[in-house]
N, C-alpha and C positions, 0 to 999 in steps of 0.2 A: 363603811357604808354598804359595801356590796353584800354584806351578810344579810341585809334585810330584804328578804325575798317575798315580802308579804303582800297582802291582797287589798285591792281597792277597785271593786268592779266598775263603779261609775261615780266619779266625784261630782258629776252634775246632779245625779239623783240625790246624793247625800246632802248637798248644800242648796238644793233648789228652793227650799223654803226661806233660807237666809238671804239669798241673792236672787229673788224672783222677778226683779224689774226687767224691763225690756233691754235688749242687747245694746250696749253703748259703744262698742268697737266696730270699726269697718269690717265688712265681710272678709273672710280669709282669702278670697280671690284678689284682694287688693294688696296682698303681700307675696313677694317672690321669695321662694326658698330655693337657693341655688347651692348645689354641692360643689365645693371648690377644692377639696383635698380628700383622698381616699386611701385605703390600705393602712390605716393607723392601727397600732397594736396596743390594746389596753390604754387608750387615750384618756388622759386625766384632767389637764387644765391648760388654758391658753392665756396668752398675753399679747394683745394687738398693739402695734406701734403707730406712731403718728404718720409714718410714711406709707401705711397700708399693709405692711407685712404682719404676720401673726406667728409668734412662737408657740409651739405645741410640745408638751411633755408626755411621754409614755411611761406607764408604771414600770416597765421592764428596764428603763434607764436612758432611753433615747431622748434627745432634745432636737426638735425639728423646726424648720422655718418655712412657712408658706409665703410665696411671693406672688402677688396678684398680677404683676407685670407680665410674667411669662407662664403663670399657673403652676410653677414648680413647687415641690415640697422636698427639701433635702435635709439630711441629718447633719447637724453642725457639732454635735457632741454626744458622747455616750458616757453616762455616769455609772460608776460601779455601785450597785445597790444590792441590799438584801431583799429578795422578792418573796420567796416562800419555800418551804419543804413540807414533808408529810405531817409535821407536828406543830409548826408554828408559822408566824408571820404571814397569815392568810391575806392580809391587805396591805402589806408593806411594799416599799419600792420608792420610785421617784413620784412624788405625790403633788407637788405644787410649784407654781412659778408666778412671779410678778416682776414688773419693771420698776426701776427706781423713778421717782417723780422727775428727776433730771436726766432721764435716759438719753434724750436727744443730744446731751452734751457730754455726759460721763460714760455712757454705754454700759452701765451697771444693770445687772438683773440678779434676782434672788431665786434660789431653788431650795426646796424642802425635801429631804430624802432619808431613807433608812440606810445608815452606814453599814457596810458589810464586814468591816474589820473588828467592830465591837458593837454591842447591843445598845445603840443610841439612835435617836432621831436628830437630824442635823439640818440647821438653817445656814446657808452659806451664800456669799456674794460672789459673782463672777463678772468678768469684763468680756463683752462681745467685741472681738477684735479680729479683723481679717476673716470675717464669716465663720469664726470659731469661738469657743468659750475658753477663757484663760484666767489666770490669777485668782484661783479659788481662795476666799478669805472667810474664815469661820466667824459667824455672828453669834450663834447659840446652838447648844445641843443639850439633850436630856436623856435620861435612861429610858429604855424601851424593852419591856418583857417580850420574850419570843418563844415561850413554851405553852403547852396546854391549850392550843387552838385559840389563842387570843386574836382579837380583831378590833376594828374601830380605830382608825388612825387619823381621821380628819385630813388635814394637809393643805387646806386652802390658804392662799396668800393674797393680800391686797394692802395698798397704802391708803391712809386716811389723811386728815389735815395735819399740818406741821411736821411732815416727814415721819409720821408714826406708822410703823409697819404692824399689821395685824396677821396673826397666824392661828388657824383653828387646829386643835389637837383632839384626838379621840380618847376614850377611856381605856384603850389598850387592855381590854378585859374579855374573857371567854363568857359568852352569854348562854351557852348551850346547856348548862346544868341547872338553870334557874326557872325552867318551865315558863319562859316568856315574861317572868316577873323581874323584880329588882335583883341584880347580882350582888348580894351583900353577904357572901359566905365567909364567915370569920374563922372557920376551922383552921387549925395549924396545917400547913402544907397545901392550902387552897388559896394561896396568895393571888393567883391570876384570875380567881373567880369572884373577887371582891372589888367593885368599883369605888368603894369608899376610900381605898388606898390611892386613887387617882382622881376621878371626877369630883369626889366629895372631900378631897384632901387640900387644904389651903396651902400646903407646903410641897406641892407637886405640880408639874406643868402639864400633865395629861388631863384630858377631859375639860379643856379650857379654850377660851379665846385669849391669846396673849397679845399684848401691845407694848412694843419697844421702839426706840429710835436708833437705828443702826449708825455706827460711827464709821467714817471712811476707812480707818485703819483696822477695822474689825471690832467685834464686841458691840455693845449697845449702851445707851442711856435709858433711864426709866422716866417717862413723861409723867407729869402731874395728873392725878385723877384716876389712876388705876385702883383696883379694889382694895389693895393693902399698901399702905405707905411703906417706903423703904425703912428697914430696921425693925418692923413689927415682928416680934418673935413668932416662930412656927408658921411663917407665911412666905410666899414668893411675890416680890413686887411686880413681876412681869404680868401677873394675872389681871386681865380686864373683866372677863366673865368666867365664872366657874359653874360646875354642875351641868356639864355637857356629856352626852353619850357618844354621839358621832356627828359633830358639826361639819358636814361634808363640804358644802359650798357656801361662801359668804360674799358680802359686798359692803361698801361704805357709801352712803349717800353723799354725793359731792356738795349738796346744798345745805344739809343739816348736820352732817357728821355722824348721823345715827348708823349703827352697825346692824346688819341683817345676816342671818344664817339659817339654813335648813338643818333641823335636828332629826336624824334618822332614828326612829323610835323602836321600842321593844316589841317582842313577838307575840305576846299573849292575845289570843283570839276572843276571850271573854273575860268579864270581871270574875275574880275569885276572892276567897277570903284573904289572900295576900295582897290584893290591890286591883287596879284597873286593867282593862284590856289595853292593848298597845295603841299609841297615837304618835304621829309625826308632828313636828312643830315648825312654824316659821317664827323665829325669834327676832326681837327688835331690842337693841340696847341703846337707850338714850344716854345712859351713864353706866358705870361699872356695876355689876351685880352678880347674884347667885341665881342660876336658872334651874336648880332643883335636883338634877340627877345625881345619885340613884334613889333619891327619896320620894320624888314626885314626878308626874308626867302630865302633859296637857295643861289644863288650868289648875295646876297644883293638886291634882288627884293624888292622894297620899298612898304610899305603900305601907305595909305593916312590917314592923321589926320582926324578922323571921329568924329563928334559931335553926340552922341547917344540921346541927349535931343531933338534936332530939325532935326536930320537926314541930316545934312549938311556936305558936303565934304570940307576938307581943302586942304592943299598942301601935296604932298608926303614927307616923311621924308628923310633927307639927310644922307647917310651912312658915309660921311666924317665928318659931324658935327651933330650927332643925339642929339636931345633935349628931355628931359623928363620934361614936364610942368604939369604933373598930380598932383592934390591936394592930391592924395593918396601916393605919393612918399615922402620919408624923406631924399632922397639922393641928389646928385649933379644934376643940370639941364643939364649941358653940359657933354655928355658922350664920352668915347673914340670912335674913328672911328670903324666901324663894320668890322669884319674879315670874309672872305669868307670860306666856308667849303672845305674840301678836295674833296668831291664828294657829289652829291645830286641826287635824283630820285623821281618820283611821289609818293605821300603820302602813307605810310603804317606804319611800326613800326620798325625803324632801330635800330640795336644794333652793338656795336663794340666788337670784341673778341681780342685775343692776337696778337701781332706781333711775328711770329714764327722764331726762330733762330736755325738752325740745329746744329751749333757748340756747343750749350749748352747741347747737348745730344749725345756725341760721342759713337758710337758703341752700343747704346741701341737698342735692338730689338723692333720693332714696332714704332720707331720714324718716323716722317713724312719725305718724301724724299727731296732731294736737290732742286727740283723744287719749293717747298714751302718755301725755305729759304727767310727771310726778306719779307714775305707776311703778310699783315694785314688781318686777317680772320674776315669777317663781315657777319651778318645774319639778318633776318627779322622775328619778332615774328608773324606778321599777315600772310605774304605770305610764310613763312617757307622755304625760300631758303637760301643757304650759298654761299658766294663768296670769292675768294682770290684776294687781291689787292697787286700786286708786287710793292715794293717801291724801289726807288733809294737811294743813300747815303744821299741825301738832304731831303728825305721824299716825293719826287714827285712820281706820279703814272707812272709806266712803263707799266703795263697791268692790266686788271681787268676781271676775268673769273669766271663763275659758278663752284662750287665744290660740289660733292656728290649729284648732282641733280637727280640721279636715286633712291636715298633713300627717304623714307617717314619720315618727321619730323612733329610733332604736336606742334606748338607754342614754338619754341626754345627760351629760356629765358636767358641762360647764357652759356658761353663757356670759359674754362680755360685749360691751359697746365698742364699736370701731371708731376711727378718727372722723369719719364722715357721717356718723349717726346711724350707721348700719348696725345690726346685731349679728355677732358670730356665735353659732351654737356648735358645740363639740359633742359628737356621739361616741360613747365608749366602744361600741361594737356589740355584736349579738351574743357572744359567749361570756362566760364568767371569768375565765383565765385565758390568756394568750389569744384574745380575739384579734384577728387581723383584718377586720372589716369596719373599723372605726372611720368616721368621716368628720370633716369640718364643713359646716354649712353657713351661708351668708343670707341674712334676712333683710330685705329692703321693702320700702313702701312704693306702691304704684297707684296713681290716681285712676288709671285705666285698669279694669279688672283683668286678671290673668287666669286662664283655665288651669285647674289643678288636676294632675294625673292621679286618678284614684285607682289605677290598675297596679300601682307598685305594691308588690307583695312583701310581707315581712319575711326576711330570710330565715328567721327562726321557725317559720311555719312550713318550710320546704319539706315535702314528703307526706304531709297530711292532706286529706281530701278537703279542700277549702269550701266545698259546698255542703259538707256534713254539718248538721246543726251543732254537734259537739265541738267541731273545729272552730266554728264561729264563736262559740262561747269561750273556748280557750284563748282566742285572739283578744277577747275583751277583759280577761282576767290578768293576773300577774304570774301565772304559771310559767310564762316564757322568760321570766327573770332567771329561772334555774334550770329549765329544760328546753332542749331543742329536739327535733326529730332525728337528725343524723349525726350531730356533733355533740360530744360529751361536754357538759357544762358542770356546774356544781352538783346537779342532780343527774340521774340516769337519762339516756336518750329515750325518746318515745319508741324507737325501734327496739331497744333492749327490753323495755317494759312489755311491748307486744309479744316479743319472742318468749319472754319468761312466763307470761300469764295467759296467752291466747287459748291454750288447751285446758286451762283450769276452769271448770264450770262454775265455781264459786267466786272467781276472781272479780267479776264485774261488780257485784254488790259490795264485796270487801274493799276493793280499791275506791269505789265511789264514796264509801263511808270514811275511808282514810283521808280523802281530800277534804271532807267536812271537818274532821276532828284533828287532823295532823298526825304525825308519827315519826318514828326514827328507828334505824337499825337494819332495815332490809337492804339498803344500798350504801351504808356507811354511817358515820357519826353525825353528819350535819342533818338536823331535823327538818322535816317538811312542816311548815306552819299550818294551823287550821285555817279553813276558809268558810267561816260560819255564815257569810252573806248568801251562800248558795243553798239550794234544797237538794234532796237526794235525787230527784228526777233530773236536775241539771247536771249533777256530777256523774250520773249514769250515762248521760249523753256524751260527756267528755271522755269517759272511759271507752265508750263504744267507738268513738273516733280514733282513739289511740290503738285499741285492739284491732282495728280494721286495716292497719298497715302491716306489710310483711317485712321480713328481715332486710330487704333492699330498700325500704322506705317507701315503696309504692303501695297503692291501695290493694288490699287483699282481695282475692277472687271470691 
C-alpha cells in the first residue's frame, strides 16, 4: 500500500455533485478523538478485545498490547520478520493481526508476516498466555518474491461467519516500470513486473482475498462458496476474490457477511492509449468473484494488452471474458468476468473499516449515534480523510459523506470497532519507514459538543512557514505521503530540495512543472507521480515555500 503516494486534493470537490444533499451526520464537535497510545513504529493493524484491551502490530515485528485500565502499552512479543533492504521487500514485515472468534476462551490470535528464513508469507496462530505469545502453529504460507523492488503485500486479517478467516494479499509486483499502467510485462527475466503471475493467476494466492477455516491443530479446511471448488485443475480453492492489486484493509459486515476492502490503485495521472488514469476502489464482495486487476481498474475500465518487448499495443481486455495468456501464469487462461467496485475515486490509498451497527451496542456510553447505523466507514492512508457510506439492506449506497474532517489524522492505517461501540483508529506515523510517532486513537460520541483543537500542527510540516500560501497548498495535497521537511521519507526532505536548488535560477519553473507531470531519477528509482489536478501557478507557490527554508529547516532570510 505504502507505495501509492498519489494525489487527491479534495475528495469533497470531486464528489460534490454525486453527494450534494445536506449533511446527515452530527457535527464533528459531537465526537471525541482521544489519543490513547503513542510512539508506535510503522503501526499496521489492531485487534480490540472484549475486555477493552487492544493488540497492535508494528511492521518491524513487535506485537504490543494497550491496556485502558492504566493507559500502558507494552511489548508482548517480537516476531522475526523480513522487513526490507535496498533491493526488495519494500512493504514486507509483520502485516496483520486478528483474534479468534472464541478468543475469550481459547486465547488464540493470528498473525500474518513475511518469514525471514525463506521467501514466504506466513499465516500462523499463537496463544496469548501469561501476557506473552506462545505455541506458534502454522496455518498457511505461500511464495513471496523479494527482488526487483516488488511491493503490495496486503496483509489484513479478519473473521467472518462460521469461523471463516479472511486474509488480503497484494500482487507482490514491481509497478515502477509500467508508467502507472497495468504491470503485464511478459518478457523473459521480468517475472516480478507481471501481475498476471499473481493477481491474475487462478493458481496463485497473491493479489487475492483468501477465505479458509483454520483447524485447531494447524492447517485449514476450505469452506463452501469460494471462487474455485476443491480439485478444479490449475486453481487454488483458498481464493475467495481474485484480481486485487493491494487490498490493504478489509472488514466483514457482521449482519450480512459481505466482505469490504480498500484497493490501493495504480499511479497513472492521465488516460493514455494503454488505459485509464489511476483510481482507488472500495470493493464489496457479496459472493466470490474476480475484481479485475491487472486487466481493469475502477468500473472495469479496460487496459490494453501491451507488448513490452516491442512497445506495441494490442486490443483492450474484455471484462466479460478476460484472458490470461501470460507465460508467467500457472492458472486458467479464461478468467471469471470482472466485478465492479462499490465505489471508486482518483488514486490515493483506500482502506475499508467496519460496517457499524448501533444495535450491537445497546445503551453503551460513547457508542456512535443512530445516524451512523449500517454505515461502512472508509478512510485513506495518503489523504487522511474518513467517510461514512450509508448502505441499504442490499448493500447499495444510500449516501456517502465526509466524517471527522475537522480532526487531523496522519496516515490512518486501521480502524476497528471496540467492545463498547467505540472506534479505534490506528495511525501509521508521519514517515514512510521506521516512523516512531504512530498513535492509537479512540473515537466516541458525545451528545454535548466538545471543542476541537485546531492548533495541532501536522508533524510532517515542521520547518515550513505555515503562513506561506504554498505551504497551505502542500498541507492539502498528498505530497506529505512521501516528503517531510526534516526527516527522510521515501522521497527527499524539503530541506535537501531547498539546499540543492535554491541557487539555481531555473529550478523554480522546472520543479513546478515536475510536480505536475511527475518524474524519476533525481533522487532515486522511486518515481514521483504526476499531480494533474494543480495548475502551474499553484505548483510554483509550493516550490516557493520549499525553497524558502534553509538547511536548518527554518525560514530563509
